[in-house]
TIPA-828740 format. One record per atom (N, C-alpha, C): residue in one letter; y, z, x. Coordinates in steps of 0.05 Angstrom, whole numbers, plus 32768, in hexadecimal, padded with zeros to 4 digits. Example, Ala and Ser with C-alpha at 12.3 -4.5 7.8 and 13.67 -1.06 7.14 Angstrom:
<nodes>
A7F8E809C8108A7FA6809C80F6A7FBE809C8108S7FD3808E8101S7FEB808F8111S8001809D8102
</nodes>
This chain:
<nodes>
X81087FA97EAAX811C7FBE7EABX811C7FCC7EC6X81337FCD7ED3X81367FDB7EEDX813F7FF77EE8X8130800B7EF1X813780277EEDX814680317F05X815A80437F00X816D804B7F15X817180697F14X817380757F2CX817C80907F2FX819780907F3DX81AB809E7F32X81C5809F7F3EX81C980BA7F4CX81CF80B97F66X81D380D27F76X81F080D37F81X81FF80E57F77X821B80E97F81X822381057F79X823281127F8BX8239812E7F86X825181317F73X825E811B7F6CX8274811D7F59X826B81147F3DX826F81257F2AX826681207F0EX827381067F04X828D81037F08X829B80EB7EFEX829080D27F0BX828980D37F24X827E80BC7F31X826380B47F25X825280C97F21X823880C37F15X823B80B77EF9X824E80C37EE9X825280B97ECEX825C809C7ECEX826E80967EE1X8279807B7EE3X826380677EEBX8252806F7EFEX823D805D7F06X822980587EF0X8222806E7EE2X8210806C7ECBX821B80587EB6X8235805B7EB0X8241804B7E9BX8241802D7EA4X824880287EBDX8249800C7EC7X822D7FFF7EC6X8219800F7ECEX81FE80047ECEX81F280017EB2X81F880147EA1X81EE80147E85X81F87FFC7E75X820D7FEF7E7FX82187FD87E70X82077FC07E73X81F27FC17E83X81E07FAB7E88X81C57FB07E7CX81BB7F9E7E6CX81A27FA27E5DX818A7FA67E6FX818B7F9B7E87X81737F9C7E98X81737FB47EABX81887FC57EA8X818A7FDD7EBAX81897FF67EAAX817A800A7EB3X817780237EA5X8179803B7EB8X818E804B7EB5X819280637EC5X818080797EBAX816C80817EC9X815880947EBFX815E80B17EC8X817180B47EDBX817780CF7EE4X818F80D07EF6X819980E87EFBX81B080ED7F0CX81AA81047F1FX81B781047F36X81B3811A7F49X81CE81207F56X81D4813A7F59X81EE81427F63X81EE81487F82X81D681467F8EX81D481497FABX81BB813B7FB5X81B981397FD0X81A3812A7FDBX818881367FD6X818681507FD7X816C815D7FD2X816281587FB6X8174815A7FA2X816D81547F87X816681377F83X817481257F92X816E81097F90X815181037F98X814881107FAEX812D810C7FB7X811981167FA2X811F812E7F98X810D813A7F84X810B81297F6BX812381207F61X8124810F7F49X811680F47F4DX811A80E97F65X810F80CF7F6AX80F080D07F6BX80E680E57F77X80C880E97F78X80BD80EE7F5DX80CC80FB7F4CX80C381017F31X80C680E97F1EX80DD80DC7F1EX80E380C77F0BX80DA80AB7F14X80D680A87F2EX80CD808E7F39X80DF80777F31X80F980787F36X810A80627F2FX8106804A7F42X810E80337F3AX810D801C7F4BX8122801D7F61X813980287F5AX815080287F6DX815E80437F6BX8166804E7F82X817780667F83X8192805D7F8DX81A780617F7DX81C3805C7F86X81CC80767F93X81D080757FADX81D3808D7FBDX81EF808F7FCAX81FC80A57FC5X821480AC7FD4X820C80B67FEFX821D80B68003X821680BF801EX821D80DC8021X823580E4801BX823E80FF8021X823981118009X82248121800AX821C81337FF4X8213814E7FFFX821581637FEFX820D817D7FF8X81EE81807FF9X81E581958005X81C8819C8009X81BA8188801BX81BC816F8014X81AE815A8024X81BF81418021X81C881358038X81D9811E8035X81C88105802EX81D680F08027X81C980D8801EX81B880CB8033X81BF80CE804CX81AF80C28062X819480CF8064X819380EA8065X817A80F88067X816A80F5804DX817780F48036X816980F0801DX815C80D4801DX816A80C08027X815E80A58029X814680A5803BX814980B28052X813380B38066X811A80C08059X811E80D6804BX810780E4803FX80FA80D38029X810B80C68019X810080B58003X80F1809D800EX80FC80908022X80F08077802CX80D6807D803CX80D280968043X80B9809E8051X80A280A2803DX80A980A28023X809480A6800FX8087808C8007X806D808C8001X806080737FF7X806D806B7FDDX807180517FDAX807C80467FC1X809880507FBBX80A780557FD0X80C280607FCDX80D5804C7FC0X80EA80567FB2X80FD80447FA5X810F80377FBAX811C80217FB3X813080157FC4X814980277FC2X815980287FD7X817180397FD8X818980277FDCX819C80297FC9X81B6801B7FCBX81CB80307FD2X81D6802E7FE9X81EA80427FF2X820680397FE9X8214804C7FDEX823080487FD6X824280547FECX825480457FF7X8264804E800DX82818046800AX82928053801AX82AE804C801CX82B48047803AX82CB8039803FX82D18032805BX82D3804B806DX82DD80618061X82E180798072X82C780878078X82B1807E806AX82978089806FX82838076807DX828D805F8086X827A804B8090X826E805280ABX8277806880B7X826A807180D0X824E807A80CAX8248808080B1X822D808980AAX821A807280A2X8226805A809EX821680458092X81FF803C80A4X8204803A80BDX81EE803080CFX81D7804480CFX81DC805E80CEX81C7807180CDX81B8806F80B3X81C68069809DX81B980658083X81A7804D8084X81B080388092X81A080208095X8186802680A4X8189803580B9X8171803D80C9X815F804F80B9X816A805E80A6X815A80708096X814A80618081X81518047807CX814280388069X8151802F8050X816B8033804FX817B80298038X8178800B8036X81778001801DX81737FE58018X818D7FD58015X81A37FE3800FX81BC7FD5800BX81D47FE8800CX81EB7FDC800EX82047FEB8010X82197FDE7FFEX82267FEE7FEEX823C7FE47FDDX82547FF67FE1X826C7FEB7FDFX82847FFB7FE0X828880077FC4X829280207FC4X8296802E7FABX82AA80217F99X82BC80117FA4X82D080047F93X82C77FE87F8AX82AE7FE17F8EX82A47FC77F86X82A47FC47F68X82A97FAB7F5EX82A97FA77F41X828E7FAE7F34X828D7FB67F1BX82747FBC7F0EX825F7FA67F0FX82687F8D7F0DX82557F777F0EX82477F757F29X82567F7C7F3EX824A7F7B7F59X82367F927F5CX823C7FA97F51X82297FC07F52X820F7FB97F45X82117FAD7F2DX81F97FA67F1EX81E87F927F2DX81F57F7E7F39X81E77F6A7F48X81DB7F767F61X81E87F897F6DX81DE7F967F85X81C47FA57F7EX81C47FB37F68X81AC7FC17F5FX81957FAE7F5BX819A7F977F4EX81857F837F4AX817B7F787F64X818D7F747F77X81857F697F91X81727F7B7FA0X817A7F957FA2X81697FA77FB2X814F7FAD7FA3X81507FAD7F88X81387FB17F78X81237F9B7F7DX812D7F837F83X811C7F6C7F89X81117F6C7FA6X81197F817FB5X810F7F837FD0X81207F757FE5X81387F6C7FDDX814A7F5F7FEFX815C7F747FFDX81697F6C8012X817C7F7D8020X81987F748018X81A97F878011X81C47F808009X81D87F8E801CX81E77F7E802BX81FB7F89803DX82167F7D8036X82267F8D8029X82417F838022X824F7F79803BX825A7F61803BX82667F568053X827A7F688061X828C7F758051X82A07F86805EX82937F9E806CX827E7FA98060X82707FBF806CX82617FB68085X82547F9F8083X82447F958099X82557F9080B2X826C7F8380AEX827E7F7D80C4X82867F9680D3X82907FAA80C4X82997FC380D1X82817FD180DDX826B7FD080D0X82537FDE80D9X824B7FD480F5X82467FBA80F7X823B7FAF8110X82507FAF8126X82697FAD8120X827D7FAC8135X82847FC88140X82817FDD812FX82887FF78138X8271800A813FX825A80068132X8246801B8134X822B8012813FX82277FF88143X820D7FF08150X82107FF5816EX820080078178X8200800D8195X81E58005819FX81E47FED81A9X81CA7FE181B0X81C57FE281CEX81B07FF181D7X81A97FEF81F3X819C7FD481F8X819A7FCD8211X818C7FB48218X816F7FB6820EX81667FA18200X814B7FA281F5X81367FA4820BX81227FB48206X810C7FB88219X80F87FA18217X80E57FA2822AX80D07F8D822BX80BF7F8D8211X80BA7FA58206X80A97FA681EEX80B67F9881D7X80D17F9C81D3X80DF7F8F81BDX80E07F7181C1X80E47F6881DAX80E57F4C81E0X80CA7F3F81DBX80B47F4D81E1X80997F4281DCX80957F3F81BEX809E7F5381AEX809B7F518191X80AB7F398187X80C37F358191X80D37F1F8188X80C77F04818FX80BA7F0381A6X80AE7EEA81B0X80977EE1819EX808C7EF3818EX80767EEC817CX80807EDA8165X809A7EDA8160X80A47ECB8149X80A77EAD8150X80A27E9C813DX80A77E7F8140X80C57E7A813FX80CD7E628146X80E97E5B8145X80F47E5D8129X80E47E558115X80ED7E5780F9X80F07E7580F1X80DD7E8580FAX80DF7EA280F3X80F77EAF8100X80FF7EA68118X81177EAF8125X812F7EA98112X81307E908108X81467E8880F7X81477E9A80DEX81307E9E80D2X812F7EAE80BAX81387ECB80BFX812F7ED680D6X81377EF180DDX81557EF480E1X81617EE080EEX817E7EE080F2X818D7EE180D7X81837ED180C4X81907ED080AAX818C7EE9809AX81747EF5809CX816F7F0F8090X81847F23809AX81887F2380B4X819A7F3680C1X81B77F3380B8X81BD7F1A80AFX81D87F1680A5X81DB7F1C8087X81C57F26807BX81C77F2F8060X81C07F1A804BX81B67F028053X81AF7EEE8040X81967EF48031X81957EED8017X817D7EF18007X81697EDB800CX81517EDD8002X813D7EC88006X81477EAE7FFBX81547EAF7FE3X815E7E967FD7X81737E897FE9X81857E997FF4X819A7E8E8005X818E7E83801FX817A7E91802AX816D7E878042X815F7E6C803CX81527E6B8025X81447E52801EX81587E3B801CX816F7E408010X81837E2A800EX818E7E238029X81927E36803AX819D7E318055X818A7E208066X81707E268064X815C7E198075X814D7E038067X81557DFD804FX81487DE8803FX812A7DED803CX81247E068035X81087E0E8030X81067E188013X80ED7E1A800AX80E97E277FF0X80EB7E457FF3X80F27E537FDEX80F47E707FDFX80D97E7D7FE5X80C37E707FDBX80A87E7B7FE1X80A27E797FFFX80AB7E63800CX80A77E608029X80B67E768038X80CF7E7B802FX80DF7E90803CX80D17EAB803AX80C77EB18022X80B97ECA801EX80A17ECD8031X80937EB78035X807C7EB78048X80867EBD8064X809C7EB0806CX80A77EB58087X80B07ED2808AX80BC7EDD8075X80C57EF98077X80AD7F0C807AX80987F07806BX80807F17806DX80747F168089X80737EFE8095X80687EFB80B0X807A7F0880C5X80947F0680C1X80A67F1380D4X80A27F3180D4X80A17F3D80BDX809D7F5A80BBX80837F6380C7X806E7F5380C2X80537F5980CDX80537F5780ECX805F7F4180F6X805F7F3D8113X806F7F528122X80857F5A8116X80977F6E8123X80907F8A811CX807B7F8E810BX80737FA88103X808A7FB880F6X80987FAA80E3X80AE7FB680D5X80A77FBB80B8X80B37FD080ADX80AC7FD88091X80B87FC6807CX80D17FBD8081X80DF7FAE806CX80F67F9E8078X81057F918067X811B7F808070X81317F91807EX81357FA98075X814A7FBA8081X81437FBF809EX812A7FC680A4X81227FCA80C0X81257FB080D0X81217F9980C3X81257F8080D0X81427F7B80D8X81557F8480C7X81717F8280CDX81787F9380E5X816E7FAC80E5X81737FBE80FCX81687FB28116X814F7FA88114X81427F9D812CX81527F858137X815B7F738125X81697F5C812EX81837F62813CX81927F778133X81AB7F7E8140X81A57F8D815AX81917F9F815AX818C7FAF8171X81827F9E8189X81737F898182X81687F798198X817B7F6381A1X81907F5F8191X81A47F4B8199X819F7F30818DX818D7F2D817BX81887F13816EX81A07F0A815EX81AE7F1E8152X81C77F198144X81DD7F2A8151X81F37F1E8156X82097F2C8164X821D7F37814FX82297F4F8154X823E7F598143X82557F458141X825E7F408127X82747F2D8123X826B7F118121X82527F0B8125X82487EEF8123X824A7EE58107X82537ECD8104X82577EC280E9X823C7EB980DDX823A7EBB80C2X82227EB380B5X82207E9580B1
</nodes>
């Protein structure tokens, strides 16, 4: 059973999300929060597997709430709900440690699958969000020597895996693309994170774009 906390400042939105998620036997909404500060408090108390987080909320916005949560040991995964008119905030949420992004008008089935994906430790980047994100808001300075040295520690295969992670592919999809077992892909991911001194797959996505390993608009 995947436990979920829903954070949104609109009661109807929270109720709608709860209803959509409750329709699935493997998902359980254990709490709700009407602002970012309450979301942090509730998450630390209830210890959900996933927080479904709105971005624009009173007291504390979803970006800062995500940053505070992800700084805690054993923190939940964060699935950010966004709309196109708010996607200027998405990159900052990614840097703060959010595990995935979904559009608020996504079908219920996609929302449920997104929760399952981030709960499993994968990164979920909705294609429409990703395209707009990297083309408009990634402002990458030329990579420094330190970043290049870190990247040079990766093998050719690890470079391939990192590029596919940055494009939002799951371990299973990477395995199929590279004709590897999923267990082998997981080993590569673990080694990549260790070599680059990154916390998780989300930081790997940020690193890949910032250093130029993946270019905005590049096809998967």
